[in-house]
C-alpha positions in Angstrom: -6.4 -31.1 -21.0 -4.2 -32.2 -18.0 -2.3 -29.9 -15.7 0.9 -31.2 -17.1 -0.3 -30.0 -20.5 -1.5 -26.7 -19.4 1.7 -26.0 -17.4 3.8 -26.8 -19.8 2.2 -24.4 -22.2 2.0 -21.8 -19.4 5.4 -22.2 -18.7 6.7 -22.1 -22.7 4.7 -18.9 -22.9 5.9 -17.0 -19.6 9.8 -18.2 -20.6 9.6 -15.7 -23.7 8.9 -13.0 -20.9 12.5 -10.5 -20.9 12.6 -9.8 -17.2 16.3 -8.6 -17.1 15.1 -5.3 -16.5 13.0 -6.1 -13.4 15.4 -6.4 -10.8 12.8 -6.6 -7.5 12.1 -9.7 -6.6 8.5 -10.9 -7.4 7.0 -14.3 -6.5 3.3 -15.6 -7.9 1.6 -18.7 -7.1 -1.1 -19.3 -9.4 -4.1 -21.7 -8.0 -5.7 -23.0 -10.9 -9.2 -24.3 -10.7 -11.7 -26.5 -12.7 -10.2 -27.7 -16.3 -6.3 -28.8 -15.6 -6.2 -27.9 -11.8 -3.1 -27.3 -10.1 -0.5 -24.9 -8.4 2.8 -23.4 -10.1 4.9 -20.5 -9.1 6.0 -17.8 -11.3 9.4 -16.1 -9.8 11.2 -13.0 -11.0 14.8 -13.0 -9.1 18.0 -11.0 -10.0 16.4 -10.3 -13.3 15.7 -13.5 -14.5 12.3 -15.5 -14.6 11.9 -19.3 -12.9 8.4 -21.2 -13.5 8.1 -24.1 -11.4 5.1 -26.1 -10.8 5.5 -26.0 -7.1 3.5 -24.4 -4.3 5.3 -21.2 -3.2 5.1 -20.5 0.3 7.3 -17.2 0.4 4.8 -15.8 -1.8 4.2 -12.1 -2.9 0.7 -13.0 -4.2 -1.6 -15.7 -4.6 -3.7 -15.6 -8.1 -6.7 -18.2 -7.7 -8.5 -18.6 -11.6 -9.2 -20.9 -14.5 -7.0 -22.3 -16.6 -8.7 -20.3 -19.3 -8.7 -17.0 -17.6 -4.9 -17.7 -17.3 -4.4 -18.3 -20.8 -6.0 -14.8 -21.7 -4.0 -12.8 -19.2 -0.9 -14.8 -19.9 -1.8 -13.7 -23.6 -2.6 -10.4 -23.3 -6.7 -10.6 -24.2 -7.5 -9.8 -20.7 -6.1 -7.0 -18.2 -5.5 -8.3 -14.7 -7.5 -5.3 -13.2 -10.4 -6.3 -15.1 -10.1 -10.0 -14.5 -10.1 -9.0 -11.0 -13.1 -6.8 -11.1 -15.0 -9.3 -13.2 -14.1 -11.7 -10.6 -12.5 -14.0 -12.7 -9.3 -13.8 -11.2 -9.1 -13.7 -7.0 -6.1 -12.0 -5.6 -4.6 -12.7 -2.1 -1.5 -11.1 -0.5 0.5 -8.2 -1.5 -1.8 -6.1 -4.0 1.3 -3.7 -5.2 3.3 -6.8 -5.7 0.2 -8.4 -7.6 -0.4 -5.4 -9.7 3.5 -6.2 -11.2 2.3 -8.8 -12.7 1.1 -6.9 -15.8 4.7 -6.3 -16.5 5.4 -9.9 -17.0 2.6 -9.7 -19.0 3.7 -7.2 -21.3 7.2 -8.5 -21.3 5.9 -11.5 -22.2 4.0 -10.2 -25.2 7.2 -7.9 -26.1 8.9 -11.2 -26.7 6.6 -12.7 -28.8 
């Protein structure tokens, strides 16, 4: 799978999340390693979700993981805290904001 294919898949999955109830600004960068390696960001701003294939320099947190790990996180099969504990997910930046990522995952599952 190429980065472009993976990004299109993950963007469509994230865009199903209802973030209208999240008024706080959240900005996450994802650095994907291994197969489909690349960088993209997910941002919640004014209750709207943005997913773009660019680096986000003013991010709250950066997640580093494989494409497979992110798939498992995004569809709720893997808890982000467990992924971190198992060293499948590295986190840099604000841990408080990083923990809010679970809200996006939960909203994504609710919208599915």
